[in-house]
N, C-alpha and C positions, 0 to 999 in steps of 0.2 A: 854603894855599888848596886846596880840594877842587874838582876839575874834573868836572862832570857831562857824560857822553858817551852819550846825551843824552836829556832828557825830551822834546825837540822832534822827534826823528827817530831812526832806527836806524842810527847810524854804523857799528857793527861789521858789520852786514849789507850795507850799500851803499857805505860810504865809508872802508873800512879802509885802503886804499892812501893816500888823502889824509891820514888821521889819522897814519899812521906817517911819512909825509913831513914832516908838521908837527912830530912828536915829534923826528925826527932834526934838523930845523932849529932846534928849541928854542922855537918860538913860533908863533902863528897870529893872524889878525885876525877879529873878529866884528863884526857890525852889530847895533845895537839893533833888535829886531823891530818896534818901534813908531816908530822914527825912523831911516830908511835912511842918513842922512848922519852919524849918530853911530857912529863906529868905535872899537873898543877893541882894544888889543894884549894878548894873553894869553900869558904865559910858560909854556912846557911843560918847563922845565928841572927836573930832579929835586929840586934844592934849593928850588924855589919851589912845587912841587906836593906836597901832603900825600898825596893819593891820587886816582886816577881811579875814578869809579863808572860802570860801563858798563850801559846799558839796552838790551836786545836781545831779538829773537825768533830770531835766527840768528847766532851768533858764529863760524861756520865759517871765514870769511875772515880773522878776526882771530887765531884760535888759533895759526896758524903764526908770528905776530909776537910772541907773548907772551914767548918766550925773550929777545927783544931788549929788551922792557920790563924784564924781570928783570935783564938785563945792565946796563941803565942805572940800575938802582936804584929803579924806579918801583913803587909799591904800588897795588893795585887789587882791586876785587871786582865781581861781576856781578849785576844784576837780570835774570833770564831768564824771559820770559813764555811760558807754555804753557797754552792753554785748551782746545784740541781742538774749537773751534767749527766749524760748517759753512761752506762756501764762500759761502753767502749773507751771512755776517757778516764773514768774513776770506777774501778772494778769492785772495790770493797768499802766504800764510804757508806755512811748512813743514808737511807732513803731520805730525800729532802724533806718530806713531811715529818719524819721522825726527828731529823736534825732541827727543824723549826720548833718542834715541841721541846726538845732539850734546851735550845736557846732560850725559849720563853721561861722554862723552869730555872735556868741559871740566872736570868735577869731578875726574876721574882725573888730569888734567894739572896743576891748580892747587890742589886740595884742596876738599873739600865745604863748608868753612866760608866759602869765597869765592864760592860760587854760591848765590844765593837764588832760589827758585821763586816766580814771581808768577802767581797765578790771578786775573787781573783785566783789564778790569773785568767784574764779573758782570752779564750782560745777560739780563733775563727777557723772552723772546720766545716766539712760537708754536713755534719750533724748539729753544729752550733754556728750557723751563719749570724749575721748582724741582727736580723729580725728575731731569731730565737733568743739571743741575749737580751733584747728589749723585753720580750715576753717573760723570760725567767726572772730577770731583775725586777720587773713590775710585780710579779706574783709574790716573790719573796719579800720585797719591800713592804707590800701591803700587810703581810703577816707579821713583820717585825717592827712595824712603825711605832708601836707603843712600848717596845721592849729594848730599844736602843736609840741613841742620839746620832750615831755616826756610822757611815759606811765607807770602806776603803776599796778602791779598784786598782788594778794594775794590768798590764798587758804581757802576754807570755814572752819570755826570752828564749830564743832558740839556740841553746848551746849545742855543741856537737853531740853530746850524750843524749840530750833531749830529742834532737832530730832523729838520731838512730832508733830510739824507742818508738817514736811516732811512725817512722817508716816500717819498722818491724811489725807494728800493729796495723799496718796498711791504712793509716789515717791521713787523709789529704788535708793540709793546713796552709794558712797564709799568715804573714806578719802584717797585722792591720796598720802598724806604724808606717808601712810602705804605701798605704792607700789613704791619703789625707782626707778625701771626701767621705769615705766610709767611716774613718775615725771620727771626724767631726759630727757626722750624722748620729753615730752610736752614742758618743759622749753627750751630745745635746739632749738626746732622749733620756739617757740615764740621769742627767742633771735635773731634767724636768720631773722625772719620776721621784727622785730623791726629794726635791722641793715639795712635790705634792704630798708626800708623806712626812714632811718635817724632819728629814735627815740631812745632816751635813755630809757632803761627799768630797773626798780627797783622793789623791793618787798616792801610790807607794813606789818609790824609787823610779820615777819617770822623768825624763828630761823634757818631754813634750809639754808645751805651755797650753793649759786649758782654762785659765782663769776667766777668760772672756765668756766661757760657758758656765761659770759658777762652780768650777771644780778646782780646788786649791791643791797645793803640794803638802802632803801629810808627813807625820812622823809616827811610825809604829811603836818605837820606844820613845815615848813622848814626855819630855820634862814638863811641858805646859799642862798636859793632862794630869800628871801626878800632882802638880801644884794645885790644880783646880779641885781634884777629888780629895786629896789628903793634906793639902797645905804644906807640902814639903818642897824645899828648893834644891834642885839638882845642880851641882856645880860643874859636872862633867859636860864637855862640849860634844860636838859631832863625833860619831864613832868613825875613826879613820880606817878601821878594818872593813867597812862596808863600801859599797859602790859610791862613786862620786855623786850620783843623783839621790842617794839615800839621805834623808834628813834625820835619821835616828841619832839620839845621844848614845854615849858609850854604855855598853853592857857586857856582861860575861855570859856566853852561851854554854849550856851544860849538855847539849845534845850530841848525837853521833850520826854521821851520815850513813845512809843505807841501813836504817833500822825501822822505818815506818812501813806499815802493812796495809795502807789504804789503797794501794794499787793505782795511783794517778800516773798515767803514762807520760805526762808532760813535766813531771817533778824533777827539779834540779838537785834536790837533796837526797832522794832515793831514786837512783837511776839503774840499779841492778837488783831486780826482784829476788833472784836466787841468793845474793849476798845478804839482802835484808832478812830473808827467812832464816838463813844460817846464823846471822847475828842475834835474831830473836831467840833462837834455840840456846845461844850462849848466855843469854840474860839470866842473871840471878838477882832476885829482889833484895837479897841480903848483902850483895857486893858493894864495895865502895865505888865501883865503876858501873856505868850503865850497861856496858857489854864486857863480858869476861869476869873471871873471879878475882879475888883480892889477894891471892897467894903471893907472898913476898912483901905485902904492904900491911901486915898485921899491926905493925908498930904505929900505925896512924889511927888506931881505934879510939883514941881519946880526943874529943873536940877541942879546938883552940879558938881564939878570938880574932885571929888575923889570917889573911890569905897569904900562903907561902908557896914556894915552888921547890920541886925536887932538883931541878936542873937549871 
């Protein structure tokens, strides 16, 4: 079992204490995001977890705990997002120079093969036109070139909730996938920059074909990478719960929507800032759940070695 930590929120940035409490206990409880009453128990015992895949913009609070994960025998790698966007788009993320410093520290701590740079989603707005993306990508790639082997890109998806937040923030935007010439020009330059700095560049969950520009289709939950780094063979196939274009293998996500506090107006996972703040206030690091207390679930306080479900 691969545990995704997490597509739905930034657990390393905001919930590291809770995560390590649950690792030490050997399990946690999650709720189905579409059915609050459906609760599942997830084992976090090393013999049950093939690997953790961390998604983050700031792993600073988790880095001191990594020796403990190593001691327990856990395997892991990081998807680390740095875009350098303005505060209009990302109100509370690390300053890009600080994020780059943290990236370098993480890479030096665990090895560059375990830290993947994400430059995504690519948002075309009045403050981030194509030329600005080329500039930002080039500056960040230069800084990270000896601290990672891989960079992942994707293009913003404009769900209804995303569009409403962008409009509320008075941000003018466009879907670059609807402008083939701009898309090709941007991707050609990003590929050239990646090649210049020795980075392999792939897309995340994109149907558009860019292989002729040297950009392949990637897997964020990557069985091949796990085999390369740790020598483990993952038998699970494609994750059927993800989009058709997604190449990820099956994983269990332990995050909760509307719990991230980075303030990215384009985010599909946290689309209600008020709800995110309220959920954060409900967070208890000692709870079995990421959000809310464990009242009524006290009988689950002894770890077991298998994943079970209450319903």
